[in-house]
C-alpha positions as CSV (number, residue, x, y, z in Angstrom):
1,X,5.3,6.6,-7.8
2,X,3.6,10.0,-7.0
3,X,0.8,8.7,-9.6
4,X,0.4,5.2,-9.2
5,X,-0.1,5.8,-5.6
6,X,-2.7,8.1,-6.2
7,X,-4.2,5.2,-8.4
8,X,-5.6,3.4,-5.3
9,X,-5.9,0.5,-7.8
10,X,-2.6,0.6,-9.1
11,X,-1.1,-2.8,-8.1
12,X,2.7,-3.2,-6.5
13,X,4.8,-5.3,-5.8
14,X,8.2,-5.0,-4.5
15,X,10.8,-8.0,-4.6
16,X,12.8,-7.3,-2.3
17,X,10.6,-5.7,0.7
18,X,12.7,-6.0,3.7
19,X,10.8,-4.9,6.5
20,X,8.3,-3.7,4.0
21,X,9.4,0.5,4.9
22,X,8.8,1.2,1.2
23,X,5.7,-0.8,0.8
24,X,4.1,1.0,4.4
25,X,5.0,4.5,2.9
26,X,3.4,3.6,-0.5
27,X,0.1,2.1,1.9
28,X,0.5,5.5,3.4
29,X,0.0,7.4,0.8
30,X,-2.7,5.8,-1.0
31,X,-4.5,5.5,2.1
32,X,-4.4,9.3,2.1
33,X,-5.8,9.1,-1.7
34,X,-8.5,6.9,-0.4
35,X,-9.5,9.4,3.2
36,X,-9.4,12.5,0.0
37,X,-11.4,11.0,-2.9
38,X,-13.6,8.8,-0.2
39,X,-13.8,10.0,2.9
40,X,-17.5,11.5,2.5
41,X,-19.2,7.3,1.3
42,X,-18.8,5.3,4.3
43,X,-18.9,2.0,1.7
44,X,-16.7,3.1,-0.8
45,X,-14.0,4.2,1.6
46,X,-14.3,1.3,2.9
47,X,-14.3,-0.7,0.0
48,X,-11.3,1.2,-1.6
49,X,-8.9,1.5,1.7
50,X,-9.3,-2.8,0.9
51,X,-8.3,-2.4,-2.3
52,X,-5.4,0.0,-1.7
53,X,-4.5,-2.4,1.1
54,X,-4.8,-5.8,-1.6
55,X,-2.5,-3.9,-4.0
56,X,0.5,-3.5,-2.3
57,X,2.5,-7.1,-2.0
58,X,6.2,-7.5,-0.9
59,X,8.3,-11.0,-0.4
60,X,12.2,-11.4,-0.1
61,X,14.0,-14.5,0.2
62,X,16.8,-12.9,2.9
63,X,15.5,-14.3,5.8
64,X,17.8,-11.6,7.4
65,X,16.6,-8.7,5.4
66,X,13.1,-9.7,7.3
67,X,14.0,-9.7,10.4
68,X,13.9,-6.8,12.7
69,X,14.3,-6.3,16.7
């Protein structure tokens, strides 16, 4: 997964995401890569940060798995 988190445009689907812990960690790693590579350009930073967020998706069909207190 490390290689894929370095590729900001790499698409990720978690088919049983629960509360999203795995997805949150993948997003954290992708955003870290965005900061590393694009911090000097506001436009590129914003573009790739949005791309990182949009490239991570999750679903879960079990209601109990996504509810948290």
